[in-house]
C-alpha positions in Angstrom: 0.0 0.0 0.0 1.4 3.4 -1.0 0.9 6.2 1.6 -0.9 9.2 0.3 0.0 12.8 1.0 -2.7 14.8 2.7 -3.0 18.4 1.3 -3.1 20.7 4.2 -3.3 24.4 4.7 0.5 24.5 4.7 0.6 23.4 1.0 -1.9 26.0 0.0 0.0 28.7 1.8 3.1 28.1 -0.4 1.3 29.8 -3.3 0.6 32.8 -1.1 4.2 32.9 0.0 5.3 32.9 -3.6 3.0 35.7 -4.5 4.1 37.7 -1.4 7.8 37.3 -2.3 7.0 38.6 -5.8 5.2 41.6 -4.4 7.9 42.3 -1.9 10.5 42.2 -4.7 8.5 44.7 -6.8 8.2 46.9 -3.7 11.9 46.9 -3.0 12.7 47.6 -6.6 10.3 50.6 -6.6 11.9 51.9 -3.5 15.3 51.5 -5.0 14.1 53.4 -8.1 12.2 56.1 -6.3 15.3 58.3 -6.1 14.8 59.0 -9.9 11.0 59.2 -9.8 9.6 62.2 -7.8 5.9 61.8 -7.2 3.9 65.0 -6.5 7.1 67.1 -6.7 5.5 70.4 -5.7 3.8 69.0 -2.6 6.4 66.7 -1.2 9.7 68.2 -2.7 11.5 68.5 0.6 10.5 65.1 1.9 11.4 63.4 -1.4 14.8 65.1 -1.5 15.6 63.6 1.9 14.1 60.3 1.0 15.9 60.3 -2.4 19.2 60.9 -0.7 18.5 58.0 1.7 17.3 55.6 -1.0 20.2 56.4 -3.2 22.5 55.1 -0.5 20.2 52.1 0.2 19.7 51.3 -3.5 22.3 48.4 -3.7 20.9 46.8 -0.6 17.3 47.1 -1.8 18.2 45.6 -5.2 20.0 42.7 -3.4 16.9 42.3 -1.3 14.8 42.1 -4.4 17.0 39.3 -5.8 16.7 37.5 -2.5 12.9 37.8 -2.6 12.8 36.6 -6.2 15.0 33.6 -5.3 12.8 32.8 -2.4 9.7 32.9 -4.6 11.3 30.5 -7.1 12.3 28.3 -4.2 8.8 28.2 -2.9 7.4 27.4 -6.3 9.9 24.6 -6.8 9.0 23.1 -3.4 5.4 23.2 -4.2 6.0 21.2 -7.4 8.1 18.7 -5.4 5.1 18.2 -3.1 2.8 17.6 -6.1 1.2 20.9 -5.5 1.0 23.1 -8.6 1.3 26.9 -8.0 -1.6 28.9 -9.2 -1.4 30.6 -12.6 -1.6 34.0 -10.9 1.3 33.4 -8.5 3.4 32.0 -11.4 2.7 34.9 -13.6 3.3 37.4 -10.8 6.6 35.6 -10.0 7.9 35.8 -13.5 6.7 39.4 -14.0 8.5 40.3 -10.8 11.7 38.5 -12.0 11.6 40.4 -15.3 11.0 43.7 -13.5 13.9 43.2 -11.1 16.3 42.1 -13.9 15.3 45.1 -16.0 15.7 47.4 -13.0 19.2 46.1 -12.3 20.5 46.0 -15.8 18.7 49.1 -17.3 17.8 51.5 -14.4 17.7 54.6 -16.5 15.4 53.1 -19.1 13.0 52.0 -16.4 13.1 55.5 -14.8 12.4 57.1 -18.2 9.4 54.9 -18.9 8.0 55.5 -15.4 8.5 59.3 -15.7 6.8 59.2 -19.1 3.8 57.4 -17.6 3.6 59.8 -14.7 3.8 62.8 -17.0 0.6 61.9 -18.8 
């Protein structure tokens, strides 16, 4: 007789952890890029200037944190597959979108800043 594996709440929470890691990676990349993207410059100019200076110093650490979150997300997705639990389409799409976003942010930061500034100017 072959023992069967019970699917518990822990298995279903892996998809949520994968999605959370993806969202955290995007958040840390946005924080790393915010030194180049002033939002509401007339209202919050002084606050953003101070924040921009701080985030410029923290940018390498935030990008490294993004890579760690992406790696953790892929690790969670791999573990879910090993347990015969397929990640949801949403969490997989979010993970891959986050990975692309992080890689583009690391390799082409000015291009990403120009695209975001163009979107904010409209």
